[in-house]
N, CA, C and O atoms as a GROMACS GRO file, in nm:
protein
  276
    1MET      N    1   8.941  16.404  16.395
    1MET     CA    2   8.953  16.443  16.316
    1MET      C    3   8.994  16.362  16.140
    1MET      O    4   8.999  16.400  16.023
    2ALA      N    5   9.018  16.226  16.218
    2ALA     CA    6   9.032  16.108  16.099
    2ALA      C    7   8.850  16.046  16.020
    2ALA      O    8   8.840  15.985  15.913
    3LYS      N    9   8.718  16.089  16.124
    3LYS     CA   10   8.657  16.088  16.016
    3LYS      C   11   8.629  16.246  15.985
    3LYS      O   12   8.529  16.274  15.918
    4ASP      N   13   8.668  16.294  16.008
    4ASP     CA   14   8.650  16.425  15.884
    4ASP      C   15   8.750  16.440  15.756
    4ASP      O   16   8.721  16.496  15.650
    5ILE      N   17   8.866  16.380  15.787
    5ILE     CA   18   8.942  16.343  15.685
    5ILE      C   19   8.870  16.212  15.569
    5ILE      O   20   8.867  16.243  15.450
    6GLN      N   21   8.830  16.111  15.599
    6GLN     CA   22   8.755  16.043  15.579
    6GLN      C   23   8.654  16.087  15.438
    6GLN      O   24   8.654  16.057  15.318
    7SER      N   25   8.557  16.189  15.543
    7SER     CA   26   8.450  16.241  15.460
    7SER      C   27   8.563  16.326  15.367
    7SER      O   28   8.632  16.253  15.296
    8TRP      N   29   8.584  16.439  15.361
    8TRP     CA   30   8.648  16.506  15.285
    8TRP      C   31   8.753  16.460  15.187
    8TRP      O   32   8.798  16.534  15.100
    9ALA      N   33   8.791  16.329  15.208
    9ALA     CA   34   8.830  16.177  15.093
    9ALA      C   35   8.766  16.169  14.959
    9ALA      O   36   8.796  16.189  14.842
   10GLU      N   37   8.621  16.114  15.062
   10GLU     CA   38   8.545  16.091  14.997
   10GLU      C   39   8.492  16.173  14.904
   10GLU      O   40   8.493  16.133  14.787
   11ILE      N   41   8.437  16.300  14.935
   11ILE     CA   42   8.391  16.393  14.848
   11ILE      C   43   8.450  16.458  14.741
   11ILE      O   44   8.394  16.538  14.665
   12ARG      N   45   8.604  16.408  14.738
   12ARG     CA   46   8.681  16.455  14.644
   12ARG      C   47   8.741  16.336  14.546
   12ARG      O   48   8.830  16.336  14.460
   13GLU      N   49   8.641  16.227  14.604
   13GLU     CA   50   8.693  16.064  14.540
   13GLU      C   51   8.852  16.107  14.552
   13GLU      O   52   8.908  16.142  14.449
   14THR      N   53   8.916  16.105  14.663
   14THR     CA   54   9.061  16.078  14.639
   14THR      C   55   9.110  15.980  14.780
   14THR      O   56   9.082  15.982  14.900
   15SER      N   57   9.204  15.890  14.688
   15SER     CA   58   9.253  15.771  14.838
   15SER      C   59   9.274  15.866  14.980
   15SER      O   60   9.344  15.965  14.998
   16ILE      N   61   9.162  15.776  15.092
   16ILE     CA   62   9.260  15.782  15.202
   16ILE      C   63   9.372  15.841  15.273
   16ILE      O   64   9.374  15.929  15.359
   17GLU      N   65   9.488  15.754  15.203
   17GLU     CA   66   9.595  15.720  15.244
   17GLU      C   67   9.679  15.935  15.180
   17GLU      O   68   9.748  16.002  15.257
   18ILE      N   69   9.645  15.978  15.047
   18ILE     CA   70   9.643  16.077  15.027
   18ILE      C   71   9.643  16.199  15.065
   18ILE      O   72   9.735  16.279  15.083
   19ALA      N   73   9.468  16.210  15.083
   19ALA     CA   74   9.419  16.289  15.230
   19ALA      C   75   9.476  16.301  15.355
   19ALA      O   76   9.513  16.403  15.413
   20GLU      N   77   9.479  16.168  15.396
   20GLU     CA   78   9.591  16.199  15.538
   20GLU      C   79   9.706  16.256  15.542
   20GLU      O   80   9.743  16.341  15.624
   21ALA      N   81   9.807  16.180  15.395
   21ALA     CA   82   9.954  16.265  15.359
   21ALA      C   83   9.919  16.415  15.368
   21ALA      O   84   9.968  16.492  15.452
   22ILE      N   85   9.811  16.456  15.253
   22ILE     CA   86   9.792  16.614  15.266
   22ILE      C   87   9.790  16.739  15.392
   22ILE      O   88   9.854  16.838  15.428
   23PHE      N   89   9.642  16.636  15.436
   23PHE     CA   90   9.597  16.724  15.591
   23PHE      C   91   9.794  16.696  15.712
   23PHE      O   92   9.830  16.768  15.805
   24GLU      N   93   9.854  16.599  15.667
   24GLU     CA   94   9.967  16.596  15.739
   24GLU      C   95  10.080  16.729  15.741
   24GLU      O   96  10.108  16.780  15.849
   25ILE      N   97  10.134  16.773  15.625
   25ILE     CA   98  10.150  16.839  15.501
   25ILE      C   99  10.118  16.983  15.570
   25ILE      O  100  10.195  17.065  15.620
   26ALA      N  101   9.944  16.984  15.552
   26ALA     CA  102   9.885  17.115  15.588
   26ALA      C  103   9.916  17.164  15.726
   26ALA      O  104   9.964  17.272  15.762
   27ASP      N  105   9.876  17.058  15.795
   27ASP     CA  106   9.907  17.040  15.943
   27ASP      C  107   9.774  17.066  16.007
   27ASP      O  108   9.755  17.157  16.087
   28ASN      N  109   9.680  16.977  15.966
   28ASN     CA  110   9.566  17.015  15.983
   28ASN      C  111   9.421  17.120  15.937
   28ASN      O  112   9.300  17.132  15.953
   29ASP      N  113   9.555  17.186  15.862
   29ASP     CA  114   9.439  17.342  15.838
   29ASP      C  115   9.338  17.316  15.692
   29ASP      O  116   9.384  17.358  15.586
   30GLU      N  117   9.241  17.266  15.690
   30GLU     CA  118   9.131  17.245  15.580
   30GLU      C  119   9.202  17.354  15.496
   30GLU      O  120   9.293  17.314  15.424
   31VAL      N  121   9.175  17.484  15.496
   31VAL     CA  122   9.144  17.576  15.386
   31VAL      C  123   9.319  17.548  15.318
   31VAL      O  124   9.337  17.570  15.198
   32MET      N  125   9.413  17.511  15.387
   32MET     CA  126   9.562  17.444  15.285
   32MET      C  127   9.589  17.346  15.262
   32MET      O  128   9.708  17.325  15.236
   33ALA      N  129   9.471  17.207  15.261
   33ALA     CA  130   9.504  17.161  15.259
   33ALA      C  131   9.414  17.110  15.103
   33ALA      O  132   9.438  17.038  15.006
   34GLN      N  133   9.324  17.182  15.143
   34GLN     CA  134   9.228  17.197  14.997
   34GLN      C  135   9.289  17.296  14.869
   34GLN      O  136   9.230  17.308  14.761
   35LYS      N  137   9.424  17.368  14.906
   35LYS     CA  138   9.482  17.461  14.821
   35LYS      C  139   9.620  17.347  14.763
   35LYS      O  140   9.688  17.354  14.661
   36ILE      N  141   9.623  17.248  14.875
   36ILE     CA  142   9.784  17.136  14.837
   36ILE      C  143   9.674  17.045  14.719
   36ILE      O  144   9.714  16.994  14.614
   37TRP      N  145   9.553  17.044  14.763
   37TRP     CA  146   9.449  16.897  14.676
   37TRP      C  147   9.460  16.953  14.552
   37TRP      O  148   9.499  16.873  14.466
   38GLU      N  149   9.432  17.098  14.503
   38GLU     CA  150   9.404  17.156  14.388
   38GLU      C  151   9.536  17.177  14.304
   38GLU      O  152   9.533  17.183  14.181
   39GLU      N  153   9.672  17.189  14.391
   39GLU     CA  154   9.781  17.201  14.302
   39GLU      C  155   9.826  17.070  14.338
   39GLU      O  156   9.914  17.144  14.294
   40GLY      N  157   9.846  17.001  14.358
   40GLY     CA  158   9.922  16.896  14.358
   40GLY      C  159  10.052  16.916  14.424
   40GLY      O  160  10.110  17.024  14.422
   41SER      N  161  10.104  16.790  14.494
   41SER     CA  162  10.180  16.785  14.578
   41SER      C  163  10.297  16.627  14.565
   41SER      O  164  10.238  16.525  14.600
   42ASP      N  165  10.398  16.612  14.536
   42ASP     CA  166  10.454  16.512  14.505
   42ASP      C  167  10.491  16.457  14.660
   42ASP      O  168  10.471  16.337  14.680
   43GLU      N  169  10.543  16.538  14.772
   43GLU     CA  170  10.583  16.547  14.873
   43GLU      C  171  10.442  16.443  14.944
   43GLU      O  172  10.474  16.329  14.978
   44ALA      N  173  10.342  16.471  14.957
   44ALA     CA  174  10.162  16.448  14.978
   44ALA      C  175  10.186  16.286  14.920
   44ALA      O  176  10.166  16.189  14.993
   45LEU      N  177  10.210  16.280  14.843
   45LEU     CA  178  10.209  16.090  14.698
   45LEU      C  179  10.294  16.059  14.801
   45LEU      O  180  10.240  16.002  14.896
   46GLU      N  181  10.452  16.086  14.812
   46GLU     CA  182  10.540  15.967  14.924
   46GLU      C  183  10.507  15.968  14.979
   46GLU      O  184  10.509  15.854  15.026
   47ILE      N  185  10.437  16.055  15.059
   47ILE     CA  186  10.414  15.990  15.216
   47ILE      C  187  10.320  15.927  15.198
   47ILE      O  188  10.316  15.835  15.279
   48ALA      N  189  10.210  15.929  15.108
   48ALA     CA  190  10.085  15.876  15.066
   48ALA      C  191  10.110  15.650  15.031
   48ALA      O  192  10.048  15.550  15.067
   49PHE      N  193  10.214  15.674  14.959
   49PHE     CA  194  10.264  15.559  14.942
   49PHE      C  195  10.348  15.483  15.036
   49PHE      O  196  10.401  15.374  15.015
   50ALA      N  197  10.352  15.551  15.137
   50ALA     CA  198  10.439  15.519  15.231
   50ALA      C  199  10.374  15.434  15.343
   50ALA      O  200  10.421  15.348  15.416
   51LYS      N  201  10.253  15.485  15.332
   51LYS     CA  202  10.142  15.465  15.448
   51LYS      C  203  10.064  15.305  15.330
   51LYS      O  204   9.949  15.261  15.335
   52THR      N  205  10.128  15.279  15.278
   52THR     CA  206  10.051  15.158  15.209
   52THR      C  207  10.129  15.069  15.101
   52THR      O  208  10.230  15.097  15.037
   53ASP      N  209  10.046  14.947  15.101
   53ASP     CA  210  10.111  14.867  14.971
   53ASP      C  211  10.025  14.893  14.858
   53ASP      O  212  10.063  14.833  14.758
   54GLN      N  213   9.960  14.937  14.848
   54GLN     CA  214   9.913  14.987  14.707
   54GLN      C  215   9.973  15.007  14.601
   54GLN      O  216  10.076  15.067  14.634
   55ASN      N  217   9.972  14.993  14.480
   55ASN     CA  218  10.053  15.041  14.407
   55ASN      C  219   9.949  15.174  14.276
   55ASN      O  220   9.986  15.219  14.167
   56LYS      N  221   9.817  15.198  14.352
   56LYS     CA  222   9.751  15.289  14.239
   56LYS      C  223   9.725  15.311  14.399
   56LYS      O  224   9.738  15.233  14.494
   57LEU      N  225   9.671  15.484  14.393
   57LEU     CA  226   9.572  15.560  14.486
   57LEU      C  227   9.511  15.645  14.377
   57LEU      O  228   9.550  15.647  14.260
   58PHE      N  229   9.404  15.721  14.432
   58PHE     CA  230   9.362  15.815  14.331
   58PHE      C  231   9.340  15.943  14.387
   58PHE      O  232   9.312  15.961  14.505
   59TRP      N  233   9.355  16.036  14.297
   59TRP     CA  234   9.384  16.238  14.343
   59TRP      C  235   9.261  16.224  14.289
   59TRP      O  236   9.256  16.141  14.198
   60GLY      N  237   9.146  16.287  14.319
   60GLY     CA  238   9.033  16.313  14.244
   60GLY      C  239   9.016  16.242  14.111
   60GLY      O  240   9.014  16.119  14.114
   61GLU      N  241   9.005  16.292  14.017
   61GLU     CA  242   8.995  16.193  13.890
   61GLU      C  243   9.105  16.131  13.816
   61GLU      O  244   9.087  16.061  13.716
   62GLU      N  245   9.243  16.163  13.878
   62GLU     CA  246   9.366  16.125  13.831
   62GLU      C  247   9.418  16.014  13.921
   62GLU      O  248   9.423  16.048  14.039
   63THR      N  249   9.468  15.860  13.891
   63THR     CA  250   9.536  15.792  13.944
   63THR      C  251   9.640  15.810  13.940
   63THR      O  252   9.693  15.833  13.831
   64VAL      N  253   9.705  15.807  14.047
   64VAL     CA  254   9.847  15.801  14.053
   64VAL      C  255   9.882  15.636  14.104
   64VAL      O  256   9.814  15.562  14.174
   65GLU      N  257  10.020  15.611  14.036
   65GLU     CA  258  10.082  15.456  14.043
   65GLU      C  259  10.213  15.493  14.132
   65GLU      O  260  10.271  15.595  14.094
   66ARG      N  261  10.260  15.437  14.227
   66ARG     CA  262  10.333  15.440  14.277
   66ARG      C  263  10.451  15.407  14.186
   66ARG      O  264  10.541  15.408  14.270
   67LYS      N  265  10.513  15.378  14.067
   67LYS     CA  266  10.591  15.368  13.947
   67LYS      C  267  10.631  15.481  13.948
   67LYS      O  268  10.751  15.506  13.948
   68ASN      N  269  10.533  15.579  13.949
   68ASN     CA  270  10.580  15.738  13.886
   68ASN      C  271  10.608  15.850  13.993
   68ASN      O  272  10.607  15.970  13.963
   69VAL      N  273  10.631  15.809  14.105
   69VAL     CA  274  10.624  15.872  14.216
   69VAL      C  275  10.767  15.852  14.260
   69VAL      O  276  10.805  15.899  14.366
   0.00000   0.00000   0.00000
């Protein structure tokens, strides 16, 4: 599944940490993951930033900064 998540993230121009967090919340359900990606999720952002020391992650065309989460 990790390779699939990587591809999913690349297609959506989304950081892998955010994609992994979305799939974690969606319990690996791609339909639910897509819905979360489209609607946004504070929980996904919290999980994603916990997985990295980066201060900026990308959610599609949006740049999310750690200080804003």
